[in-house]
N, C-alpha and C positions, 0 to 999 in steps of 0.2 A: 323234329316231330311234325308231320303233316297230317292235319285233321282229315279223317275219312268222312266225307259228307254223305255218301250213298253206300249202304251196306246191305249185304245179304246175310241173314241169320238163319241157319238151318236148325231144326229142333226148336223153332220159335215159340211154340205153344207150351213148352215144357217149363220146368222149375227155373233153371238158370236162364234159359232162352227168353222167356217172357219178361223176366226181370231185366235182362239186358235190353230188350226191345224198348221197354218203358224208359230206361235210362237214356238211350240214344234219342228217342223222340223228345224227351224233356230238354235235350240240348239242341233241338231243331233240325235233326238229321233226317234224311230219307231212309226208310227201312223197308225191305221186302223180307217177309218171313216165309220160310219153306218148312212144311211139316206134313208128315204122312198120317198123323193121328193114329199111330200104332195102338193096338188094343191092350197094351201092357197095363194101362189104367184108363179110367173113364174119359171118353171124349168130352163130355160135358164139363169136366173139371179143367181140361186144357183150354176149352173155349172161354171158360170163366177167367183163366189166367190172362186172356187177351182182351177182356172187356174194355179196359182203358185204352189200349192201343187201337182197337177197332174203331174208336171214335175220332181218330186222327186222320187227317187228309194226307199225312206224310207216311202212312203205313199201308202196305198191301200184303194180304195173306194168300199164299199159293199152297194148295193141297197137292202133295206129290212126294214121291219116293226118291231119295238120293241115288238109288240104283238105276233109275230111269234116265238113261243117257240122253235120249231125245229131248225130254222135258228139261233136264238140267242145262243142256247146251242152248236150247231155245231161250230159257230164262236169262242166261248170262249173255246171250247175243242181243236181246231186246233192251237190256239195261246195262249201262256201264257202271260197274261197282268199283269203289275205291278199296273195299276190303270184303272178304268173305269170312264170316265167323262160323265155323263148322262145329255145332254142338250136337247135331242129330246122331243118335246111336241107339243100339239096344243096350240097355244098362242092367247092372246087377250081376254080382259074382255068382250067386247060387243058381239063378235061372240059366246062366250060361253053361252050367254043367249038364243041364237037361237038353239044351238046344245049341250045341257048339257050332254046328254047320251054319245055322241061320245067323248066329252072332258073327261068324267070320264073313258071311256074305254081306250083311249090312255094314258092319264096322270097318271092314278092310276093302271089299269091292266097292261099297258105296263111297268111301273116302277117295278111292282111286278114280272113280267116275267123276267126282266133283273136282278133284285136282286137275284132271285132264281138261275138263270144261273151263276151268280157271285159266289154264295156260292158253287154250285156243282163243279165249275171249280177250286175253291181255289184262286180266285182273292183276293189279300190282301187289296185292298183299293177301295172305291166307293165315288165319288163326285156327288152330286145331285143338279141340278139347280132348286131352289125354287123361290119364288117371294115376293116382298114387299107387294103384294096385300093381303097376308095372314093377315096383320095387320088390315084390314078393315077400316071403317070410324072412324076417331078420330081427335081431335083437339090438344091434347097435344103431346109433342115430346121432344127430338128425340126418335125414336122407338128402344126399346131394345129387344134383343133376348129372354129375360125372360118375356116379356109382354104377357098377355093373347091374344091368336089368335084364339078364338073359335066363332067369329062373322063375318065370311066372307060375303061380300055383292055381290058376283058374283059366278057362278059355277066354273069359272076358278080359283079363289082364293080358293074355297073349294077343288078343285082337288089337288092343290099344298100343302095345309095343310094335306090333306089325304095322299098324297104320302110321306110327311115328317114322318107321323106316321108309314107308312109301312116300311120306312127306319129304324126307330127306332126298330121296331119289329124284323127285320133281324139282327140288331146289337145285340139286347138282346138275341135272340134265337141262333144265330150262331157266335157271336163275330166278325161280319163283321165290318171293320173300315169304318165308313160313316161320311162324312161331307156334310151338307145341306147348300147351299149358297142362301141367299135371295137377289136377284138382285134388285136394285133400278134404274129404268128408264135408261137403257143403251142406248147410242146413239153414232154415229160416222160413219166412212166409212163402207159400206155394210149394213147399217141399213135397216130393212124391209120397203117396200113402204108404209105400213099402219101406221107406227109410226110417232108421231107428228113432230119431227124435220125435217125428210125427206119429209113427206107428205106436210107440210106447205111450205118448201123450193121449192119443185117442182111446187106447185100451184102459189106461188109468182112469180117465174121465168116465168111462162106462162101468168101471168097477171090475174089469177083467184083469186076469193075471198077465204079466209080461214075460215072454220067454228070454232067458239069458243063457247064451251058449258058452259053456265054460264056467269059470268062477267069478266072472265080472271084472277081472283085472286087466283084460285087453284094453289098450289105449288107442285113441284116435286123435288126430289133429283136426278138431272141429273148426270149420271156417265159415263165417257168416256170409250169406249169399251176396249181400251188398258190397262187402269187401272184395269178393271174387269178381263181381261185375265191374267194380271200379278198375280192377286190374285188366279185365277184358277190354274195356274202352281204351285204356292206355295202350294195350297191345295192338288194337286195331289202328291206332294212330302212329305207331312206331315201327319203322322198318329196321329189322335186326339181321337181315340176311337169312340165316337159319339159326333158330334158338330153341332150346328146351328150358322151360322155367317152371318152378314149383309155385303153386298158389295155395298156401296154407296159412295158418295163424302162427305157426312156430311154437305151439304149446301142446302138451299131452293131457288128455282128460280120459279117465277110465270109464268103462261102461257104468260101473256103480256110481261114480261121481256124476255122470250125466243123469242117471236116474234120480240121484239126490237133488240135483238142481231142478229137475222137472217137478219133484215132490214139493219143493219150496215155492216154486213159481205157480204151480197149479193149485196148491193147497190140498192135495190128496196124497194118500199113502199108497205106494206101489206094492202089489202082491207079486213077489218074484218067483218065477218058475225056472229053476236052474236045470239046464239040459247039457248033454254032451256037446263038445265043440263041433262045429260044422266044417266039412271039407271045403276048401277054397278061401276060408276066412283067415286073414293074417292077425297076429297078436298085437301088432304095433304099427302105427304110422306117425311120423313126425317130420315136418318139412324144414329144411334149411331154406330160408327165403332171401338170402343175401343177393343171389343173382337177379331175382325179380326186382328187388329194391334198387339195385344198381342200374339195371337196364330200363326200368319203367317208372321208378319212383313208387313201386307197389308198397303199400304200408297198411296192414290190417288195423282197424281202429275200434272194432266192436268186440267187447269182452264176451265171454261165453254166457255170463249171467245176463248181460244186456240183450244178447242175441236170442236167448231163450224167452226173455220177456217180450221181445218184439214178435217172436213166433207165436207165443201164447195169445197175444192180443189179436193177431190175425186169425188164429184158430177159433177164438171166442167169437169173432165177427161172423164166422161161417156156421156156427151152431144154432 
């Protein structure tokens, strides 16, 4: 394992990206963050995510789009990066149904542009943020990296699987070291406003009802952001040739169980608004994390109860 001293983090102002940037800076590494500040949610919130990082002389923020080939190539030419951690993407299953072309452009073409620049600049290692959504709708589990993933049920999932294939092509053609990380429902401080844990919590605190699509029995493998970021740091430091790894917690929690934990932690009762299931949503996710544990020493440590408490404390500081 060779430590990556200088890293490029795309999507650096986002939920996982900014948490990763802080973790890397805390270890004394040099970090360049690239972010387009897409209008998916407020720019002010993203800048707030980087307040701590912006005080460090070891961090530089670049505003730019991963599809801008000239900008990306110039950035990778002027700085020799030991690893590129590519988190930038258009996120969300439901929005991708409304803007499939833009999702494909950013998530597939943008990733291709970044990979090309990585090869041209001689960057030795590339970590790509994929998603558990590539597994599609299925009842059996846990999900293994060797399972078939050729039946996505949303454009977002299709773009993530497509980008994995592009990553493999660059590894095969150019011997680029690439690790694709399939994230399973990350949550915690700095979570995006549209994601369930935060969206539900904020509505509950306002006394608004929370929409539950289906009967609330759908289950997710909720993964605390700090655990996911610990895994990312390990991936940045570890050459695996080409690998696809699950980053989950290895446990199932239903939507209703998640709401119950929020009720206990926040001390408020949720008013549930049950609705019809939504197109593109899967009924289950559950990660087998054996491969990530063996390859990286990845080991989630934060229980869901602890994670919700940490999230609630962060949310309370913002109110």
